[in-house]
C-alpha positions in Angstrom: 133.4 83.9 199.4 130.3 82.0 200.5 130.3 78.3 200.2 127.2 76.7 198.9 128.3 73.4 197.4 127.0 74.1 194.0 128.4 73.6 190.7 129.9 73.6 188.0 133.4 71.6 170.3 133.1 71.9 167.8 135.8 70.0 166.1 135.5 66.3 166.0 131.9 66.2 167.2 129.4 63.9 165.5 126.0 65.0 164.2 124.6 64.3 167.7 125.1 67.7 169.4 125.4 66.2 172.9 127.2 63.0 172.0 130.2 64.2 174.0 128.4 64.3 177.3 128.3 61.6 179.8 130.8 59.3 178.3 129.0 58.9 175.1 129.8 58.0 171.5 132.6 60.4 171.0 136.1 59.1 171.8 137.2 62.5 173.1 135.2 62.0 176.3 137.3 59.0 177.2 134.5 57.3 179.2 135.4 53.6 179.3 133.4 51.2 177.2 134.2 48.3 179.4 135.1 47.7 183.0 138.3 49.2 184.1 139.8 52.3 185.4 138.1 55.4 183.9 141.3 57.3 183.4 144.0 56.6 180.9 147.5 57.0 182.4 149.6 59.8 181.1 152.7 58.4 182.6 153.4 55.5 185.0 153.1 57.5 188.2 149.8 59.3 187.3 146.4 58.7 185.9 144.4 61.3 184.1 140.8 62.4 184.4 137.9 62.1 182.2 134.4 63.7 181.3 133.4 60.9 183.5 135.6 63.0 185.3 133.8 66.0 183.9 131.5 62.9 184.4 132.5 64.5 187.0 133.4 66.0 184.2 130.6 65.4 182.4 130.7 62.3 182.2 131.9 62.9 181.7 132.0 64.8 182.6 133.4 67.7 186.9 131.2 72.5 192.5 130.3 74.6 195.0 129.5 78.2 194.0 130.5 81.4 195.8 132.0 84.7 195.0 135.4 85.0 193.3 137.3 87.2 190.9 135.5 90.1 192.4 138.1 92.5 191.0 139.1 95.8 192.6 136.8 98.3 194.0 135.9 101.6 192.3 138.9 103.4 193.9 141.6 101.5 192.1 142.6 101.4 188.4 139.3 99.8 187.5 136.5 102.2 186.8 132.9 101.6 188.1 132.2 99.5 185.1 135.0 97.2 185.9 137.1 98.2 182.9 140.7 99.4 183.0 141.6 103.0 182.5 143.3 103.9 179.3 146.7 104.1 180.9 146.6 100.7 182.5 147.0 97.2 181.2 146.3 93.8 182.6 148.7 90.9 182.5 147.6 87.5 181.0 147.0 86.1 184.5 145.0 89.0 185.9 141.3 88.7 186.3 139.5 90.9 183.7 136.1 92.4 183.2 133.1 93.0 185.4 132.2 91.5 188.8 130.5 88.1 188.9 126.8 87.9 188.4 124.6 88.1 191.4 121.7 86.1 190.2 121.3 82.4 190.8 119.1 79.6 189.5 119.2 77.2 192.3 122.9 76.9 193.2 124.1 77.8 189.7 124.9 81.4 188.7 122.6 83.0 186.1 121.9 86.3 184.4 125.1 86.5 182.4 125.8 89.4 180.2 124.8 89.2 176.5 128.3 89.6 175.2 131.6 87.6 174.9 132.5 88.1 178.6 129.1 86.8 179.7 129.5 83.8 177.4 132.9 83.0 179.0 131.4 83.3 182.5 128.5 81.1 181.6 130.8 78.4 180.1 133.1 78.4 183.1 130.3 78.1 185.6 128.5 75.4 183.6 131.7 73.4 183.3 132.0 73.4 187.1 128.4 72.2 187.4 128.7 69.5 184.8 131.8 68.2 186.5 130.4 68.2 190.1 129.7 65.2 192.3 126.0 66.2 192.2 125.9 64.9 188.6 126.1 61.3 190.0 122.7 61.6 191.5 119.8 61.4 189.0 117.6 64.0 190.7 120.2 66.7 191.1 121.7 65.9 187.7 118.3 66.6 186.1 118.1 69.9 188.0 121.5 70.9 186.8 120.6 70.1 183.2 117.3 72.0 183.4 119.2 75.1 184.4 122.1 75.2 182.0 121.1 73.3 178.9 119.0 74.8 176.1 115.4 73.4 176.1 115.9 72.0 172.6 118.9 69.9 173.7 118.1 69.0 177.4 116.2 65.7 176.6 119.2 64.5 174.5 121.6 65.4 177.3 119.5 63.7 179.9 119.1 60.5 177.9 122.8 60.3 177.1 123.8 60.9 180.7 121.3 58.5 182.2 123.0 55.8 180.1 126.5 57.0 181.0 126.0 57.2 184.7 125.7 53.4 184.9 126.3 50.7 187.4 129.5 49.9 185.5 130.7 53.5 185.8 129.9 53.7 189.5 131.8 50.4 190.1 134.9 51.8 188.2 134.9 54.8 190.5 134.5 52.7 193.7 130.9 53.8 194.4 127.9 51.8 195.3 125.7 50.5 192.5 123.2 53.4 193.0 126.0 55.9 192.7 126.1 56.7 196.5 129.4 56.8 198.4 130.4 53.8 200.4 130.5 54.3 204.2 133.7 55.7 205.5 134.7 57.4 202.2 134.4 60.8 200.6 133.7 60.9 196.9 135.3 63.8 195.1 134.5 65.2 191.7 135.4 68.8 191.1 136.3 70.9 188.1 138.2 74.2 188.3 138.4 76.5 185.3 141.9 78.0 184.7 141.0 80.2 181.8 138.4 80.8 179.0 138.4 82.0 175.4 135.8 82.7 172.8 136.5 80.9 169.5 133.2 81.9 167.8 130.7 84.7 168.4 127.7 85.7 166.4 125.7 87.7 168.8 123.2 85.1 170.1 125.6 82.1 169.6 129.0 81.6 171.0 131.6 78.8 171.3 133.8 79.0 174.3 136.9 76.9 175.3 137.4 76.4 179.0 140.8 75.2 180.2 140.3 73.2 183.4 142.0 71.1 186.0 140.0 68.7 188.0 139.9 66.1 190.8 138.1 62.7 190.9 138.3 59.7 193.2 137.4 58.2 196.5 139.2 59.5 199.6 139.4 57.3 202.6 141.5 54.6 204.3 141.9 51.6 202.0 140.5 53.3 198.9 141.3 51.5 195.6 140.3 54.6 193.6 142.4 57.4 195.2 141.8 61.0 194.2 143.7 61.9 191.1 144.1 65.2 189.2 143.8 65.9 185.5 144.0 68.7 182.9 141.5 69.1 180.1 139.8 71.6 177.8 136.0 71.8 177.5 134.4 73.2 174.4 130.9 74.5 174.9 128.5 75.9 172.3 126.1 78.4 173.9 122.9 80.1 172.7 121.2 83.2 174.1 117.8 82.1 175.2 115.2 84.0 177.2 117.8 86.4 178.6 120.6 84.1 179.5 123.2 81.8 177.9 122.4 78.1 177.6 124.6 75.2 176.6 123.7 73.5 173.3 126.7 71.1 173.0 129.6 70.1 175.2 132.8 68.2 174.5 136.2 67.7 176.1 139.8 66.8 175.2 142.9 66.3 177.3 145.4 69.1 178.1 147.1 71.3 178.0 148.8 69.7 181.0 151.9 71.2 182.8 154.8 69.1 184.0 154.0 67.6 187.4 155.7 69.2 190.4 157.5 67.6 193.3 154.7 68.3 195.8 154.2 65.4 198.2 150.9 63.6 197.7 148.5 64.3 200.6 146.9 61.6 202.7 143.3 60.6 202.0 142.1 62.4 205.1 143.9 65.6 204.1 142.3 65.5 200.6 138.8 64.8 202.0 139.3 67.6 204.6 140.4 70.0 201.9 137.5 69.3 199.5 134.9 69.5 202.4 136.5 72.6 203.8 137.2 74.7 200.7 134.2 75.8 198.7 134.1 76.4 195.0 133.7 79.7 193.1 131.4 81.8 191.0 133.5 82.5 187.9 133.3 85.7 185.9 135.6 87.4 183.5 
């Protein structure tokens, strides 16, 4: 896996196709309307993440892009096309389909297949990009949007996100007023897809749900906004444009979330070291 610090709805959405991005008018994004912690606690000991988080999480939305889910080579049960032989089956947790795309547009994978599998790959990778820490910088955010958003929708996304990534949001996350990270801290915003499924497909249009977990917070001694985790599902409408999938709408809702384990919470230094030391993935079905 190569590390290159890259990236990474229907129901309930308003007439504004991108109203779920960047902590906008749709309540599902959970971006705070007023000052306060951007996550709503799920239970007393934990806080949950948001599309602020996917602000990280797209605002709200939540990295790095490399090679993963490469599958077996041509000598195992997978044929050269990456499909299983007739006499083999995959378990629900097994990677399926072809190897990841090799093309990139900047740091974001591109050149997805014009089928359901390609739409799932695109949605997973775009979720990572929209939930990355790079979204907190205006210049890199615009680059991300230009790559993954349909031309007809990109201006709306940009306007919505420019408003969502505000001084108030930065303050809630412990960042400086310009969105930069205070000295001595490491800002973390990362989304990791767990699985994908196509809920609609009509050839050149597809709707994909991406089940994700994510991290957001400020790692460092004395941080008042420590890194927390969350679980959420992103719904993305995609359109086939000029030989690739592009996002038209994007929304998010909480869960499904597993029961928390008994793992000891790591120190701020351990968390910062892990995020800086472990790169993200290129996702493909």
